[in-house]
N, C-alpha and C positions, 0 to 999 in steps of 0.2 A: 348245951353249954356252947357259948359263942365267945370267940376271942380272936384277937389279931395274931396271926402266925408269922413269925419272922425267921425261924430256923427249924430244921427237922432232919430226920434221917432220909436218905435217898432210898426209894424202893429198889430192892434187889431185882435183878433180871428184867428191868424195864428196858423197853426198846424205844428208839427215837425215830422220828420221821424226817422228811426232806426239809431243811431249814429255810429254803428260799420261798416257801409258799405262804407263810403267815404274814400279817401286816404289822408286826411289832418285832423289835430286835432281840428280846430276852427269851427266845423260844426255849422251853424246857425248865424254866425257873420254878414251876410248881413241883418239879421232881427234885431239883438239886438245892434249892433255896440258898440264901435268903431271897425273899421276894424282892423284886427291883423297886427302887425309889421312883417317885413320880407317878405312882398309881395308887388307886384305892385298893387296900388289902382286905380280903374277907377270909375268915376262918370260922367254920361252924362244925361242931362234932356232937353227935347224939347217939345214944345206945338204941339199937333197933331190934335186938333179939338176943338169944342165948343158944349156944351149941353149934355143932358142925352143920346140921341140917339148915338152921337159920342162916348161917354164913353162906352156904352154897346157894340157897334161894335168893338171898340179897345180892350175891355176886352175879347170878344169872340175870336177875331183873336189871341190874345196873349195866352190865356189859352188852346187853341186847337192846338197850334203850327202852325196855319195858317200864322202867321207873319213870323216865321222862314222859313217856306216852300216858302213863297212869295219872300224871298231874294235869293232863289236858294239852300238853305241847304236841304239835304236829312235827314228827321227825321223819326225815328222809335220809337214809344212810346207804352208802354203797354196798355194805356187807351186813350180814345178819348179826355178827358180833364185832365189837370194836377191834380195829387193827391199826397200827401206826400207818399214817399216810392216807387213811380213809377220809373221804369227804362226808360231812354231815351237814344237813340244813335243818335248823330248828325254827319252827313257826311260832312266834311269840304274839299273843293277842287273840282277838276273836274276829271272825268273819272278815269284812273288808278292812278292819283295823289290824290285821295280822301283819307283823313285820318279819321278814326273812332274816335269819341269822346264820350265814354260812361259816362253817368251821372245818378244821382238819384235826384228826386225832394225832396228837403229838407223841404220846408215850402210853404204853399199857403195862400193867402188872398183873400177871397170873401166877400167883404164888400160893403155897399151902395155907397161909394165914393172912393173905393180903391180895385183894383183887380190885382193879379199877383202871382208870385212864384219865388223861387230860386232853382237852381239845383247845385249840388256839383259834383266834379269829382270823377270818380272811376278809379281803376287800368286800364291802357291802354290809358287813356286820355293824350293828349300831354301837358296839363297844370295840375297844382295842385291848387285847390281853389274852389271858389264859385262865382256864378253870379246870381243877382236878376233882375227881369223885372217887373216893376209896371206901371199900368195905374191909374191915379188919377183924380178925378173930383173936381176942386177947387170951392170954394163958389161963385166965379164970373162966373162960367160956363165953364171956360177953362179946357180942357182935356190935361193932361201932361203925357208923357211917360218918365220913368227913368230906366237907367241901372246902377247898382252898383255892383262892383266886386272886388275881391282880388285874385291874382294868382301869381304863379311863375312857371318856367319851370318844366315839369314832364317827359320829354323825351330828349334824346341827341340832336335831331334836334331843339327843342325849346330853349335849352341851347345855341346851336350854333348860332341861330338867334338873341340871345341877345336882344338888345334894339329895334329891329324891331317888336317883338311880341306885346308890348304895343301899338305901333302905329297902327298895324293891328287890335287890339282889339277895339281901339277907332274908327277906320274907320268902323268896323262892327257895333258898337253901333250907330253911326251916320246913317249908312245905314238902320238899323232897324227903327230908328225914321222917316226917309224919307219915307220908305215903309209903315209904319203904318199910317202916315199922308195921303198917297195916298189911302190906303185901306179904311180909314174912310171917305175920300172925295167922294168915289164911293158907299157909302151906302145910 
C-alpha cells in the first residue's frame, strides 16, 4: 500500500540528534509531522509478517542495517545498531557508478510494538531531506513496515533527473518491503 503521508502519531520515546549537522532545516519532521512543504513526500507501508518473532526479526534487520545491506546497498555505520547522532554512509549504485550518500541518524524508536529510525541527509548527499523506517506490531499480530520521507534534489544530477528520482525512491521503498518480508520468512 503506497500513499502520501501528511499527518501521523509521534513515536513515543523517540530520541533526537544534534540539529546543526543535517543540510535541511526541518530536522525531525518524519517523527512529528506534518511533512514540510516544498519537498516530494513518500509514504509506503506493507505487511511483512505476523507475530512477535517476526516483529523482532524485522526490527533487528532494520536497526542493524541488515535490511539495507540485503538489498545490495553498501552501508558504513559508526555503530552496530542505530543511535541518534550516528553517522551512516550508504553507497547507492554499482562499481564505479556508486554514489556516496552521507546521513545522520536523527531519531530512534525502540518500543514494545514499534522499532525504527530516521536519518537525515548531510552535505554531499544527492538528496536533501529525511527518511524514516519503522516496523510496527499491530494488535492483531500483523507486522507492518513503513517508509516515510521528504526530499528534494541536493546535487546537479538529481535536479537533472527531475521526476525520475521520486519513482526510484518509491521503487526502493517497495524493494525494502519485499526484502524485509523475505528476511522475516526465513527466521
